[in-house]
N, C-alpha and C positions, 0 to 999 in steps of 0.2 A: 710779519714774522709768523711762521708755522711751527707750532709746538708739536712736532711729530717725532719719529724715531731719531731723525738727524739731530734734533734739539737735545735729546737725552744723550746721544753719543758725544756731542760737543761738551755738554755739561759734565759727563763722566770723565772725559779726557781732561778737562780743565781742573776738576776737583782732585782727581788722583795725581795729576801733575803738580798741583800746588802743594798737596800734602807731602808727597815724596821729595819734591824739589825744596820745599821749605824746611823740611827736617834735615836734608843734606846741607843746606846753607847754614842752618843753625849750628850744626856740628862743626862745620868749617870755621865759622867765626869764633866759636868757643874753643877752637884748637883741639877738638876731641876726635879720636879715630871713629870711623864708621863701624858700628857693631856688625859683625858677620853672623852672629848666632841669635842674639836677643834684641830684635827690633821691637818697638811698640807695635801692637797688633794692627792698628790703623795704618801705620806706615808700611808694614809688611804687605797688607792687602793692596794699598795704593801702588807700591813698587811692582807687585805681581800683575795688576790689572792695567796699569797705565800703557805699557807697550801694546797690549792686546787691543784695547779700545782705540788707541791711536791708529793702529794699522787698519782696523775695520773702518774707522772714520775716513781715512784717506782713500781706501779702496772704494768704499761705497759712495763717497762724495765726488771723486774725481775720475774714477776709472769705470767700474762696473757695479751694477746693482741688480739683485735678483727680484723678480716679481712672479706672482702666481696668477693665472688667468681664471677669473671667477665666473665668467659668463660666456655665452656663445656668440657674441656680436662679431667676432673675427673668424668664425668658421667659414670655410674649412681650413683656413691657414693655421689658426690657433684653436685648439680644443679646450673645453673646460677641464681644468686639472693640469694643463701644461705649466711648467715652471721655466721661465725665460731669463736670459741675461740681457741687460740694457746697457749700451755704451753711453757713458755719461759725458764724454768729452767731444763727441762728434760735432755738437752744435755749440761748443764753447764751454769754458770752465766757469762754474758758478760757485760762490761761497755757500757752504751748507747753512741751512736755516734761513738766511737772508735771501737766498736765491738770486744774488746779484752777480751778473756776468763780469768776470775780471779779465778773461782772455778770449778773444774772438778766434774761432778755428774754422767753422764751416756753418752751412745752413741746410735745413731740410731739403731734400729733393723729392720731386713727385714720385710717389710709389713707396716711399719709406714707411715702415711701420714704427709709429712713435708713441711713447708713453708721455702723457702730459697731465697737468693738474686741471681738472674740470673747471672751466671758468665760473660756473654758478656755485661751485662748492670746492674751493681750491685744496682742501685737505683730502679730497678724493682723487685717486689716480685713474685715468682712463687710458685705453690703448686703441688706436685706430690707424688707418692708412692715410697718408697725405695725398689728397686729391688736387687741391687748389693752392697755388702759391700766391704771394701778394700781387695784386693787380689782375689775377686771372678772372675769367668769366666762366662760371660752372653752371651747367644746366643738367637737370635730371627729369626726364619724361619717359613714361611707358617703360620703366626699368632700364633705360639706356642713359649712359653718361656722355656728356659733351663738354669738352675743354676748349675754351676760346673758339667755339663754333665748329670744332672738329669732333665727329662721333668717335668714341673709343671702341675699337674692334672687340667683338665678343664672339667666341666660338663655343657652341654647346658641347658639353662632355657627358650629357645624359643625366639620369636621375641620381640624386645623392643618397647614400646609405649611411645614416648616422649611427653612432655607437655611444654607449654609456649615457652620460647626462646630455648628450647632443642627439639622442635618438629621435627627439621630437622633430628634427629637421629632415628626417627620412622622407623622400619624395620630392624635395625641392630640386629645382633645376640647377645643375652645376655648370658654370660657364668659365672659360678661360678668357681673361681680360688682359689686353696689352696696353699698359699705361706708361707711355713714353719709354718703351723698351723694357719695362718691368712687367714680366708675365706672371700672373698669379690667378688663382681660382677664386670665384665668388659664388654665392648662393642667392637665388631669387625664388620666391614662393609665388607661383601662379595664383592670381586672384587676390593676393594680399595688397592692401592699399598702403601708400606711402606719400610723403610730401613730394610734390612736383613743382619745380620753380626754377628761376634763374638767380644765381648768387654771384655777386661781384665781391671778390676778396679785397678787403681794405689793406693799406700798407701796414707792414709789421704783423700780419695775421695769416692764419692758414685755415684751409677748409678740409675737414677730416670726415671720412666715412668708414664704416665697418664693412668687412668683406661679406658679412651676412646681411645683405642689403635690406631685407624686410624684417630684420630682427636686430636693429642697431639704433641706439640713441646717440645720434651724431650731429654734425654741423647743420644738417637739413632742419633739425628741430630747435636747436638752441644757439646757433650762430658760429662765430669764428673763434679760433684759439690764438690768443696773443703770443708773440714770440717769447715773452717772459715766462709763460706757463710751461714751456717745453722742458721735459726731464731728460729724455735721451732716446736713442734709436734701438729698438729691439732687434737682435740679430741671431739668437741661438736658443734652442730648446735643450735644457740640460736634464730635465726630469719630467715625467708625466705620472700623475696619480689620479685615477677616477675610480672611486669605489663601486660605481655602477658598471664598470667595464673591467672587472677582475683585477683591479689595482693598477700595477705599473704596466704601461704599454712600452715595451723596450724598443719597438720599431720607431718611436718618435724621438728617442734619446739621440742627441747629436745633430738634430735637424737644423740646417742653416736657413734662416728666414729670408724671404724675398717677396 
């Protein structure tokens, strides 16, 4: 059980519901009318907050959840300061706090951008791209990716010009990669070292990599992501704020992720 924001939302919904509902039940059993003007202060607060926290809990747990991008591991697709929305039901509906799946809906596809709980520290959320599905054989050598023995096509787009907190990636090579029909940009830094190996994805797990290949702490370094750790699929940038890049970048607002 993770005692995170979801836990406090569930607790707040439960407490406010019990206070308001308990008071209403007491009045009904006592045959007293519900006071329209002078409620006990605690009951008044509970009645006001219960529907709000309940709606937030339902939206955040079962539909969409906002996240902020704190690092450059998914550049150039996601920049530091991007605020994204994550679809919570694409990969099944889970109970908040317990993270137990109660409804099967779908599974991650190769190329999806996924938020998940970091296996080595589950209270921390990571965001990466799905590279390997259960049973896949993933190889990474000389900054090139191979899936089940097939090299993934890469086309050079020239040198990257970083901005704001991502300016340190200026000069990296920008490549367009075609991952099972999902075309997206990646960055590689000439001369930078990285793990080179062959990885066989076990059943019920996924192999994740950042688009910023030489600046990403991902499955190459710590292993595979269990299906139970999946949070949802990132699909939309609704805000961007980078204080080193003049604040809001309006050009990124409304970007659909792929």
